[in-house]
N, C-alpha and C positions, 0 to 999 in steps of 0.2 A: 495637230494635223500634220501629216506627212506627205509629201508628193513623190511618187515613184513613176519614172518614165519608162516605157517600153516602146517598141516600134509601133505596135498597134494602137496604143492608148496610153494616156496618162491617168494614174490612178492616185486619188487622194483618199488616204485612210482616215476614218473618223471614228473617234473613240469617246466614251464618256457621255455627258449629258449634251445633247444637241438642242440648242434653243436660240433665242434672238442674239445672244452673245456671239454666236458662231458666224453671223452674218458678214462682218467686216473681214475677218480672217479668211473665210471662204471666198469671198469676193477678190481679196487681194491674190490668193492662190490661183483662183481662175484667171486672173489678168496676166499671169505669167505663161499661160499655157492656151493652145488652141487645138482645134480638131476633136477627135474622139476623147471623151473624159469618163472616167469610172469613179464614182463616189462609192467608196466600200465602207460599210458600216460595221463596226465590231459587234459581235454577238450580243454583248452586254450594253451596247449604246442605247440609250433612251432618248426618244424623240417626243417633244410635246407639240401643242398646236403652234406655238411660236417657231419651233423647228420646221414645221411643215411650211409655214409662211416664208421662212428663209429660202427654202428650196423653190417656191413659187416665185420669188423675187429675184431669182438668180439671172444674171444676163446670159441667156442661152442661144442667142441668135447665131447662126452658122456653127453651131456645135452639135454633137450628138453626146448626150449625157446618159450613162447607164448607172442606175442605183442597184447596188448589191447588199443585200441583207439576208442572213440565214433563217430568220424567223418568218414563218408564213403570215402571221397576223400583221407584220410591217407591210408586206407586199399587198395584203388585202386592203389596208387602209388606203393605199394609193389607187387601187381599183375603185373603191367606194367613192373617193373624192373626185375622181376623174383625172387625177395627176399622172395615172399610167399612160395617158394620151400624150403627155409631153415627155415623159421618160421612159426608158426601157427599164423594167423593174424585174430582177432575177434573184435567185437564191445563192448562186455561186458564180464565179468568173469562169 
């Protein structure tokens, strides 16, 4: 996981397999930043149900979190689960 800071938002780049093991590193990364946050998933990133649970358990109060993933089926999962109400979900930044 890498954090990139821009004036308008902090971007966390996520690659590889995103599952329950990602919770603590992501929580630690989020504790360092506030305001608008972009979680940018690599095109080859795989997310399973525990990865979705990680996102649902994130401390998001007082933050705006945008999820970026180039694949439409990823975005559709967030619509179906209702998680799109909690996060803005887009294909590109």
